[in-house]
C-alpha positions in Angstrom: -13.7 -0.9 -18.5 -14.1 -3.6 -21.2 -11.4 -6.2 -21.4 -8.9 -5.3 -24.1 -6.0 -7.2 -25.7 -3.1 -7.6 -23.4 -0.3 -5.0 -24.2 3.1 -4.8 -22.7 2.6 -1.1 -21.7 0.0 -2.0 -19.0 2.8 -3.6 -17.0 3.7 0.0 -16.2 0.6 0.0 -14.0 2.6 -2.2 -11.6 6.2 -1.1 -12.2 5.7 2.7 -12.0 3.8 2.7 -8.6 6.3 0.2 -7.1 9.3 2.2 -8.2 7.8 5.6 -7.3 6.7 4.4 -3.9 10.1 2.9 -3.2 11.9 6.1 -4.1 9.5 8.4 -2.3 9.4 6.3 0.9 13.2 6.0 0.9 13.6 9.8 0.8 10.7 10.4 3.2 11.5 7.9 5.9 15.3 7.7 5.5 17.5 5.3 7.5 16.2 4.3 10.9 17.7 6.2 13.8 19.8 4.3 16.4 18.0 3.7 19.7 19.6 3.6 23.1 20.5 0.1 24.4 17.4 -1.2 26.1 18.1 -3.6 29.0 14.6 -4.1 30.2 11.1 -3.0 29.1 7.9 -3.7 31.0 4.4 -2.4 30.0 2.8 -0.6 32.9 -0.4 0.3 31.2 -1.7 1.1 27.7 -0.4 4.7 28.1 3.0 4.3 29.6 5.9 1.9 29.9 8.9 1.6 32.3 12.1 1.3 30.4 15.5 0.7 31.9 18.2 1.9 29.6 22.0 1.6 29.8 24.1 4.2 28.0 27.9 4.0 28.5 27.5 2.0 31.7 24.9 4.4 33.3 21.5 2.8 34.0 18.5 5.0 34.1 14.8 4.3 34.6 12.5 6.3 32.4 8.7 6.3 32.3 7.5 7.2 28.8 4.4 6.7 26.7 4.4 3.4 24.8 4.3 3.9 21.0 1.6 2.0 19.0 2.6 -1.4 17.8 3.4 -1.1 14.0 3.8 -4.9 13.1 5.9 -3.8 10.1 8.2 -0.9 9.2 6.8 2.1 7.3 8.8 1.0 4.2 7.4 -2.5 4.3 3.9 -1.1 4.7 4.4 1.3 1.7 5.7 -1.4 -0.6 3.0 -3.9 0.5 0.3 -1.3 -0.3 1.9 -0.5 -3.6 2.1 -4.1 -4.6 -1.6 -4.8 -3.8 -3.0 -1.7 -5.3 -0.9 -1.8 -8.5 -1.8 -5.4 -9.2 -5.5 -4.6 -8.5 -5.3 -1.8 -11.0 -3.7 -4.1 -13.6 -6.3 -6.9 -13.3 -9.2 -4.7 -12.3 -9.0 -1.9 -14.8 -6.3 -2.3 -17.6 -6.9 -6.0 -18.1 -10.1 -6.9 -16.3 -10.0 -10.6 -15.3 -11.2 -13.1 -12.7 -7.5 -13.4 -11.8 -8.0 -10.2 -9.8 -9.4 -12.1 -6.8 -7.1 -15.0 -7.2 -4.2 -12.5 -7.0 -5.8 -11.0 -3.9 -6.1 -14.4 -2.2 -2.5 -15.3 -3.1 -1.2 -12.0 -1.8 -3.1 -12.5 1.5 -1.6 -15.9 1.9 1.9 -14.6 1.1 1.6 -11.8 3.7 0.3 -14.3 6.2 3.1 -16.8 5.7 5.8 -14.1 5.7 4.5 -12.1 8.7 2.9 -14.7 11.0 6.1 -15.5 12.8 7.0 -11.8 13.2 3.6 -10.7 14.4 3.1 -13.8 16.6 -0.3 -14.9 15.4 -1.4 -18.3 14.1 -1.7 -18.6 10.3 -5.5 -19.0 10.4 -6.1 -16.0 12.7 -3.7 -13.9 10.8 -5.0 -14.7 7.3 -8.5 -13.3 7.9 -7.3 -9.7 8.7 -4.9 -9.9 5.7 -7.6 -11.0 3.4 -10.0 -8.3 4.6 -7.4 -5.6 4.1 -6.3 -6.8 0.7 -9.9 -7.1 -0.4 -10.6 -3.5 0.7 -7.6 -2.1 -1.1 -8.4 -4.1 -4.2 -11.9 -2.6 -4.4 -10.6 0.9 -3.7 -7.9 0.7 -6.4 -9.8 -1.3 -9.1 -13.2 0.4 -8.8 -13.1 3.8 -7.1 -9.7 5.0 -8.3 -10.6 4.8 -12.0 -14.2 6.0 -11.7 -14.7 8.9 -14.0 -16.8 11.0 -11.6 -14.0 10.8 -9.0 -11.1 11.5 -11.3 -10.3 15.0 -9.9 -10.1 14.0 -6.2 -9.4 10.2 -6.5 -6.0 10.5 -4.8 -7.4 12.2 -1.7 -10.4 9.9 -1.5 -8.6 6.6 -2.1 -5.8 7.6 0.2 -8.1 8.4 3.1 -10.2 5.2 2.6 -7.1 3.1 2.3 -5.6 4.6 5.4 -8.8 4.0 7.3 -8.7 0.3 6.2 -5.0 0.0 7.3 -5.8 1.6 10.7 -8.7 -0.8 11.3 -6.4 -3.7 10.2 -3.8 -2.8 12.8 -6.6 -2.3 15.4 -7.9 -5.8 14.7 -4.4 -7.3 15.0 -4.0 -5.7 18.4 -7.2 -7.3 19.5 -6.1 -10.7 18.3 -2.7 -10.3 20.0 -4.3 -8.6 23.1 -1.9 -5.7 22.7 -3.2 -2.6 24.5 -4.3 0.1 22.1 -6.5 3.2 22.2 -7.9 5.9 19.8 -4.6 7.7 19.8 -2.9 4.6 18.4 -5.5 4.4 15.6 -4.8 8.1 14.7 -1.0 7.3 14.5 -1.7 4.2 12.3 -4.0 6.3 10.1 -1.5 9.1 9.6 1.4 6.8 8.9 -0.5 4.8 6.3 -2.0 7.9 4.8 1.5 9.1 3.9 2.3 5.8 2.2 -0.9 5.8 0.3 -0.3 9.3 -1.0 2.9 7.9 -2.6 1.0 4.8 -3.9 -1.9 6.7 -5.4 0.4 9.3 -7.0 2.3 6.4 -8.6 -1.0 4.9 -9.9 -1.9 8.3 -11.4 1.5 8.7 -12.9 1.3 5.2 -14.5 -2.1 6.0 -15.8 -0.9 9.2 -17.4 2.1 7.5 -19.0 0.0 4.6 -20.4 -2.6 7.0 -21.7 0.1 9.1 -23.5 1.7 6.0 -25.0 -1.6 4.7 -26.4 -2.5 8.2 -27.6 0.7 8.4 -29.6 0.2 4.9 -31.0 -3.3 5.8 -32.0 -2.2 9.0 -33.6 0.5 7.2 -35.5 -1.9 4.5 -36.7 -4.5 7.1 -37.9 -1.7 9.0 -39.7 -0.6 5.8 -41.5 -4.2 5.0 -42.5 -4.6 8.5 -44.0 -1.3 8.2 -45.9 -2.5 4.9 -47.3 -5.8 6.4 -48.4 -4.1 9.3 -50.1 -1.8 6.9 -51.9 -4.7 4.8 -53.1 -6.5 7.9 -54.5 -3.4 8.8 -56.4 
């Protein structure tokens, strides 16, 4: 898409996906459920963990399968994906600019600084996976999502590709942190991120529809005004 004059309506490309993703994710995930008080937890293998729980003064040792490490909550993941992909659509499609990749680098640095302490990875080691993920999402949302030949199934395709990128991102983080993971964990990461990306891509589609209708009405109004002026001149 050729670069056009900046118009205020293209800001909807960011606001609509963020707002829709927040509302949809809030309704879908809801409030986190309270967990039993955990006194001690020790990883036994990549498949199980021994957990000693205390509920109302009664201690019980339970062996259960260890869930995959998420590194961030589903809501945090959904909003991060929405932010990256909406900004990529803004500077990659509606207002094509070199700022696209500057924004991608800035977001990668921001995620690195905010999440390094929580994940437990050094800034340099954490920045590389973040940059790779943001770059992949940027390409998906700025190039593939608005490709005319993919318009009918762009939500499905971009959601699947984005979920695969997130799953590989989590897998890479587990390798860096030496956290045990297997193929089942990758499936969980893929499924969870796929849900979030469905929200995001629907928000992108909704924003595109709204912007298109606004511009169509503006164009129609302009053409109507020009016709009225021509008729007035003829008279």
